[in-house]
C-alpha positions as CSV (number, residue, x, y, z in Angstrom):
1,M,14.6,9.1,20.8
2,R,11.8,9.5,23.4
3,V,11.3,13.1,22.5
4,F,11.1,12.2,18.8
5,W,8.3,9.7,19.5
6,L,6.5,12.3,21.6
7,L,6.6,14.7,18.6
8,T,5.6,12.0,16.2
9,A,2.5,11.1,18.4
10,A,1.5,14.8,18.6
11,S,2.0,15.3,14.9
12,A,0.0,12.2,14.1
13,A,-2.9,13.4,16.2
14,S,-2.7,16.7,14.3
15,M,-2.7,14.9,11.0
16,V,-5.7,12.9,12.0
17,G,-7.5,16.1,13.0
18,N,-6.7,17.7,9.6
19,T,-7.7,14.8,7.5
20,F,-10.8,14.4,9.6
21,L,-11.9,17.7,8.1
22,Y,-11.7,16.3,4.6
23,L,-15.1,14.6,5.3
24,A,-16.5,16.6,8.2
25,I,-16.3,20.1,6.6
26,P,-18.0,19.2,3.3
27,W,-20.6,17.1,5.2
28,A,-21.4,20.0,7.6
29,L,-21.7,22.6,4.8
30,L,-23.9,20.3,2.7
31,E,-26.2,19.7,5.6
32,T,-26.5,23.4,6.2
33,T,-26.6,24.9,2.7
34,H,-27.7,21.9,0.5
35,S,-25.2,23.1,-2.1
36,P,-22.6,20.7,-3.4
37,L,-20.6,23.6,-4.8
38,I,-20.3,25.3,-1.4
39,A,-19.3,21.9,0.1
40,V,-16.5,21.5,-2.4
41,L,-15.3,25.0,-2.0
42,G,-15.1,24.5,1.7
43,T,-12.4,21.9,1.1
44,A,-10.7,24.0,-1.5
45,V,-10.2,27.1,0.6
46,R,-8.1,25.2,3.1
47,A,-5.5,24.7,0.4
48,A,-5.4,28.4,-0.6
49,P,-2.9,29.4,2.1
50,F,-0.1,27.5,0.4
51,L,-0.1,30.3,-2.2
52,V,1.1,32.8,0.4
53,A,3.3,30.3,2.3
54,P,6.6,32.2,1.6
55,L,5.3,35.1,3.6
56,L,5.2,32.8,6.6
57,G,8.8,31.7,6.2
58,P,10.3,34.6,8.2
59,L,8.0,33.9,11.1
60,L,9.2,30.3,11.2
61,D,12.8,31.4,11.2
62,Q,12.3,34.0,14.0
63,V,10.2,32.2,16.7
64,D,10.9,29.2,18.9
65,R,9.5,26.4,16.7
66,R,8.1,24.4,19.6
67,R,6.0,27.4,20.7
68,L,5.1,28.1,17.1
69,F,4.0,24.5,16.5
70,S,1.9,24.6,19.7
71,A,0.3,28.0,18.9
72,S,-0.6,26.8,15.4
73,E,-2.4,23.8,16.8
74,V,-4.4,26.0,19.2
75,L,-5.3,28.3,16.3
76,Q,-6.4,25.3,14.2
77,G,-8.5,24.0,17.1
78,A,-10.2,27.4,17.6
79,S,-10.9,27.8,13.9
80,V,-12.5,24.3,13.7
81,A,-14.6,24.9,16.9
82,A,-15.9,28.2,15.4
83,V,-17.3,26.4,12.4
84,P,-20.5,24.8,14.0
85,L,-21.4,28.1,15.7
86,L,-21.0,30.0,12.4
87,L,-23.1,27.5,10.6
88,T,-25.8,27.8,13.1
89,Y,-26.2,31.5,12.1
90,D,-25.7,30.8,8.4
91,Q,-22.5,32.8,8.3
92,I,-21.0,30.9,5.4
93,A,-18.5,33.6,4.4
94,C,-17.2,33.6,8.0
95,V,-16.9,29.8,7.8
96,F,-14.7,30.1,4.8
97,G,-12.6,32.7,6.7
98,A,-12.2,30.3,9.6
99,L,-11.1,27.6,7.2
100,V,-8.5,29.9,5.6
101,V,-7.1,30.6,9.1
102,C,-7.0,26.9,9.8
103,G,-5.1,26.3,6.6
104,L,-2.6,29.0,7.4
105,A,-2.0,27.5,10.8
106,N,-1.6,24.1,9.2
107,V,1.2,25.4,6.9
108,V,3.0,26.7,9.9
109,S,2.5,23.5,11.9
110,N,3.8,21.3,9.1
111,I,6.9,23.3,8.4
112,A,7.8,23.8,12.0
113,A,7.6,20.1,12.7
114,D,9.1,18.6,9.6
115,Y,12.0,21.0,9.1
116,G,12.5,22.7,12.5
117,L,11.7,20.4,15.4
118,I,12.8,17.0,13.9
119,P,16.4,18.1,13.0
120,S,16.8,19.7,16.4
121,I,16.0,16.6,18.4
122,V,17.4,13.8,16.2
123,P,21.2,13.2,15.7
124,K,22.3,13.9,12.2
125,E,23.4,10.3,11.5
126,R,19.9,9.1,12.3
127,L,18.0,11.8,10.5
128,D,17.1,9.7,7.4
129,Q,15.8,6.9,9.6
130,A,13.8,9.2,11.8
131,T,12.3,11.1,8.9
132,S,11.1,7.9,7.2
133,R,9.5,6.7,10.4
134,F,7.8,10.1,11.0
135,N,6.5,10.3,7.4
136,A,5.2,6.7,7.4
137,I,3.2,7.3,10.6
138,M,1.8,10.6,9.2
139,L,0.6,8.6,6.1
140,V,-1.1,6.1,8.4
141,A,-2.7,9.0,10.3
142,R,-3.8,10.5,7.0
143,F,-5.7,7.3,6.3
144,V,-7.2,7.1,9.8
145,G,-8.6,10.7,9.7
146,P,-11.4,10.3,7.1
147,A,-12.3,6.8,8.3
148,S,-12.7,8.0,11.9
149,A,-14.7,11.1,10.7
150,G,-17.3,8.8,9.1
151,L,-17.7,6.8,12.3
152,V,-17.9,9.9,14.6
153,I,-20.3,11.8,12.3
154,G,-22.5,8.7,12.2
155,A,-22.5,8.4,16.0
156,V,-22.9,12.0,17.2
157,G,-23.5,14.2,14.2
158,T,-21.4,16.8,12.5
159,T,-21.6,19.5,15.2
160,W,-20.1,17.3,18.0
161,A,-17.8,15.7,15.5
162,L,-16.2,19.1,14.7
163,Y,-16.0,19.9,18.4
164,A,-14.2,16.6,19.1
165,D,-11.8,17.4,16.2
166,A,-11.1,20.8,17.7
167,A,-10.2,19.1,21.0
168,S,-7.7,16.9,19.3
169,F,-5.7,20.0,18.2
170,L,-5.6,21.3,21.8
171,L,-4.3,18.0,23.0
172,T,-1.5,18.2,20.4
173,A,-0.7,21.7,21.5
174,L,-0.3,20.7,25.1
175,T,1.9,17.8,24.2
176,A,4.1,20.0,22.1
177,L,4.8,22.2,25.1
178,T,6.7,19.3,26.7
179,L,9.2,19.3,23.9
180,P,12.6,21.0,24.2
181,K,13.0,24.5,22.9
182,S,14.0,24.9,19.2
183,S,15.1,28.5,18.9
184,P,16.1,29.9,15.5
185,E,19.8,30.4,15.0
186,G,19.9,33.4,12.7
187,P,19.7,37.1,13.6
188,V,16.4,38.8,13.7
189,S,15.8,41.3,10.9
190,S,13.0,42.9,8.8
191,L,10.4,40.9,6.9
192,G,11.6,42.1,3.5
193,H,15.3,41.4,4.3
194,M,14.5,37.9,5.5
195,L,12.4,37.2,2.5
196,R,15.2,38.3,0.2
197,D,17.7,36.2,2.0
198,G,15.5,33.1,1.6
199,I,14.9,33.8,-2.1
200,R,18.6,34.5,-2.7
201,Y,19.6,31.2,-1.0
202,F,17.0,29.2,-3.0
203,R,18.3,30.8,-6.2
204,S,21.9,29.9,-5.3
205,R,21.1,26.2,-4.9
206,R,20.6,24.6,-8.3
207,D,20.0,21.2,-6.7
208,L,17.1,22.6,-4.7
209,Q,15.7,24.3,-7.8
210,R,15.9,21.0,-9.7
211,L,14.3,19.1,-6.8
212,T,11.4,21.6,-6.7
213,L,10.9,21.5,-10.4
214,T,10.9,17.7,-10.4
215,L,8.3,17.4,-7.6
216,A,6.1,20.1,-9.1
217,V,6.1,18.3,-12.5
218,Y,5.3,15.1,-10.7
219,N,2.4,16.7,-8.9
220,L,1.1,18.2,-12.1
221,G,0.1,14.7,-13.1
222,A,-0.2,12.7,-9.9
223,G,-1.4,15.4,-7.5
224,A,-5.1,14.6,-8.0
225,I,-5.0,10.8,-8.6
226,E,-7.1,9.8,-5.6
227,P,-10.3,11.8,-6.4
228,T,-9.9,10.8,-10.0
229,L,-9.7,7.2,-9.1
230,L,-12.8,7.5,-7.0
231,T,-14.7,9.2,-9.9
232,E,-13.5,6.5,-12.3
233,G,-14.6,3.7,-10.0
234,Q,-18.0,5.2,-9.3
235,H,-19.0,6.1,-12.8
236,R,-17.2,3.6,-15.1
237,W,-16.6,0.6,-13.0
238,E,-19.7,1.0,-10.8
239,W,-17.9,-0.1,-7.7
240,S,-19.4,0.2,-4.3
241,A,-18.3,2.8,-1.8
242,T,-16.7,0.1,0.3
243,A,-14.7,-1.3,-2.6
244,L,-13.5,2.2,-3.5
245,G,-12.6,2.9,0.1
246,L,-10.4,-0.2,0.2
247,A,-8.8,0.8,-3.1
248,I,-7.8,4.2,-1.8
249,S,-6.7,2.7,1.5
250,S,-4.3,0.4,-0.4
251,G,-2.5,3.5,-1.7
252,A,-2.2,5.0,1.8
253,I,-0.8,1.8,3.3
254,A,1.6,1.4,0.3
255,A,2.8,5.0,0.7
256,A,3.5,4.4,4.4
257,A,5.4,1.2,3.6
258,G,7.5,3.1,1.0
259,S,8.4,5.8,3.5
260,W,9.2,3.2,6.2
261,L,11.6,1.3,3.8
262,S,13.2,4.4,2.3
263,P,16.4,4.5,4.4
264,R,16.8,0.7,4.1
265,R,17.5,1.3,0.4
266,S,19.9,4.2,0.9
267,V,22.9,2.5,2.3
268,G,25.9,3.0,0.0
269,T,24.0,5.2,-2.4
270,S,23.9,8.9,-3.0
271,G,20.8,11.0,-2.3
272,H,20.4,11.6,-6.0
273,A,20.4,7.8,-6.8
274,Q,17.9,7.1,-4.0
275,I,15.4,9.7,-5.2
276,T,15.8,8.5,-8.8
277,K,14.9,4.9,-7.8
278,W,11.8,5.9,-5.9
279,L,10.7,8.2,-8.7
280,A,11.1,5.3,-11.1
281,V,8.9,3.1,-9.0
282,S,6.2,5.8,-9.0
283,A,6.5,6.1,-12.8
284,L,6.1,2.4,-13.2
285,G,2.9,2.5,-11.3
286,A,1.7,5.5,-13.3
287,V,2.2,3.7,-16.6
288,G,0.2,0.8,-15.1
289,L,-2.7,3.2,-14.6
290,L,-3.2,3.2,-18.4
291,M,-4.3,-0.4,-18.4
292,P,-8.1,-1.0,-19.0
293,E,-8.5,-3.6,-16.2
294,P,-9.8,-2.0,-13.0
295,L,-7.9,-4.4,-10.7
296,V,-4.6,-3.6,-12.6
297,V,-5.3,0.1,-12.2
298,V,-5.8,-0.3,-8.4
299,A,-2.6,-2.4,-8.1
300,S,-0.7,0.2,-10.2
301,F,-2.1,3.0,-7.9
302,A,-0.6,1.1,-4.9
303,V,2.8,0.8,-6.7
304,L,2.7,4.5,-7.5
305,S,1.9,5.3,-3.9
306,F,4.7,3.0,-2.6
307,G,7.2,5.0,-4.7
308,E,5.7,8.3,-3.7
309,G,6.2,7.4,0.0
310,G,9.8,6.7,-0.6
311,V,10.3,9.9,-2.6
312,N,8.7,11.9,0.2
313,A,10.9,10.4,2.9
314,A,14.1,10.8,0.8
315,T,13.5,14.4,-0.3
316,I,12.4,15.6,3.1
317,A,15.5,14.1,4.7
318,Y,17.7,15.8,2.1
319,R,16.1,19.2,2.7
320,Q,16.6,18.7,6.4
321,R,20.3,18.0,6.0
322,E,21.1,20.6,3.3
323,I,19.1,23.7,4.2
324,P,20.7,25.7,7.1
325,S,18.6,25.8,10.2
326,E,18.3,29.6,10.2
327,L,16.8,29.5,6.6
328,T,14.6,26.4,6.9
329,G,11.3,28.1,7.2
330,R,11.8,30.5,4.3
331,V,13.3,28.1,1.9
332,N,10.8,25.2,2.6
333,T,7.8,27.5,2.2
334,I,9.1,28.6,-1.2
335,I,9.6,25.0,-2.2
336,R,6.1,24.0,-1.0
337,T,4.4,26.8,-2.8
338,F,5.5,25.4,-6.2
339,V,5.1,21.7,-5.3
340,T,1.7,22.1,-3.7
341,G,0.5,24.7,-6.1
342,A,0.8,22.1,-8.9
343,V,-2.0,20.0,-7.3
344,P,-5.0,22.2,-8.5
345,V,-3.5,22.1,-12.0
346,S,-3.4,18.3,-11.8
347,A,-7.1,18.3,-10.8
348,L,-7.9,20.3,-13.9
349,A,-5.9,18.1,-16.2
350,L,-7.2,14.8,-14.8
351,G,-10.7,16.2,-14.7
352,A,-10.5,17.1,-18.4
353,T,-9.2,13.6,-19.5
354,A,-11.8,11.9,-17.2
355,S,-14.5,13.0,-19.7
356,L,-12.8,11.1,-22.5
357,T,-13.6,7.5,-23.3
358,G,-11.4,4.8,-21.7
359,T,-9.3,4.6,-18.6
360,E,-6.2,4.8,-20.7
361,W,-6.9,8.4,-21.5
362,T,-8.0,9.4,-18.0
363,F,-4.6,8.8,-16.4
364,T,-2.5,9.9,-19.3
365,P,-1.4,13.2,-17.7
366,A,-0.3,11.3,-14.6
367,A,1.8,8.8,-16.5
368,A,3.3,11.6,-18.7
369,A,4.2,13.8,-15.7
370,C,5.7,11.0,-13.7
371,L,7.9,9.9,-16.6
372,A,8.9,13.6,-17.1
373,A,9.8,13.9,-13.4
374,V,12.1,10.9,-13.6
375,A,13.8,12.4,-16.7
376,L,14.2,15.8,-15.1
377,W,15.8,14.4,-12.0
378,W,18.0,11.8,-13.6
379,A,19.4,14.1,-16.3
380,R,20.9,16.9,-14.1
381,H,23.9,17.8,-16.1
382,D,24.9,21.0,-14.3
383,V,23.7,20.2,-10.8
384,P,26.2,19.3,-8.1
385,P,25.8,15.7,-6.8
386,L,23.7,15.2,-3.7
387,A,25.6,14.2,-0.6
388,P,25.4,10.6,0.4
389,T,22.5,9.7,2.7
390,Q,23.1,9.6,6.4
391,S,21.6,6.2,7.2
392,D,22.9,4.5,10.3
393,T,24.2,1.2,9.1
394,N,24.9,0.0,12.7
395,T,21.3,0.1,13.8
396,T,18.2,-1.8,13.0
397,H,15.7,0.2,10.9
398,E,12.4,0.2,12.7
399,A,9.8,1.9,11.4
400,V,4.9,14.6,-2.5
401,R,5.8,16.7,0.8
């Protein structure tokens, strides 16, 4: 498992670098342009590449995934390093272009690591366990990124903070080159043919379609809970930035715990039952968000995040087991397009209800979507049952994507 931990460390560094940008990019744009709109758009454009993610699938299925992962990290580092220089000359449009490139490289990096490299270096009987550990550490890294960004920006300013972040991607790229090769197994063919093969396989798997629909519906409500909770705390509860930071951190830590514990709850159960239980935990937390007491809302957010961490680990492990290696890039980019594409819709829905009176209305879309996701996944009348999970019962378990 030494190679697995090396990949995990490299991916965690990459995650810290990506989440570092959640604070660093808006801050740098605001300092330069003094426009809150441009600052917000700077964050939004990094998510745009998910809309064209299926076009990247054939690339992921044709190229050595180790080299692809490393190259995508280099590209992210170069894109981030270009931002301070472009801001110096007020080339805001070019900054947005660099951020789109960074987002595209991030899509490639995530798919290559989650669905290409991990299954190639971890024995199948330990895949659930390894995935839960990997996902838990990524969630911790996701929490560390914005916190470290604030400290670094405060110490050296946005320009040097962005250069330091760019260097972190290069370090990840060099580390990735020490991993064993992970060459695609399928034959090389045209882009159109490979895309059709990926779509055809996805359409033939009703269980994957149901899983995609379930996660997309979940994200329609829960995809933008964090910024909504921040807005609610600031404007209605009048909490301090420190208190709100701790509230959001509780969700990150709870999600990491759920991911870590996911394989412990899978022994003797089918994959379908495992996912159902974790979705039910998230739905319970979502219903708790409707309560008027702020502390109850924060506690419910932690419960929802705990369930979400378990869902992520369970669904990623299932996709790793069930999707053939030669199709993993194409099929997973199709799935992520729907699942991640639901997040902006969630922001619109929660943004609309946030203008209503009372917390119980603000989080109504989240509660409704989470309950609908549980119902969709549980009531699969015509979908073949998921295979039992591959948890290793003879080993000690150490520690929406």
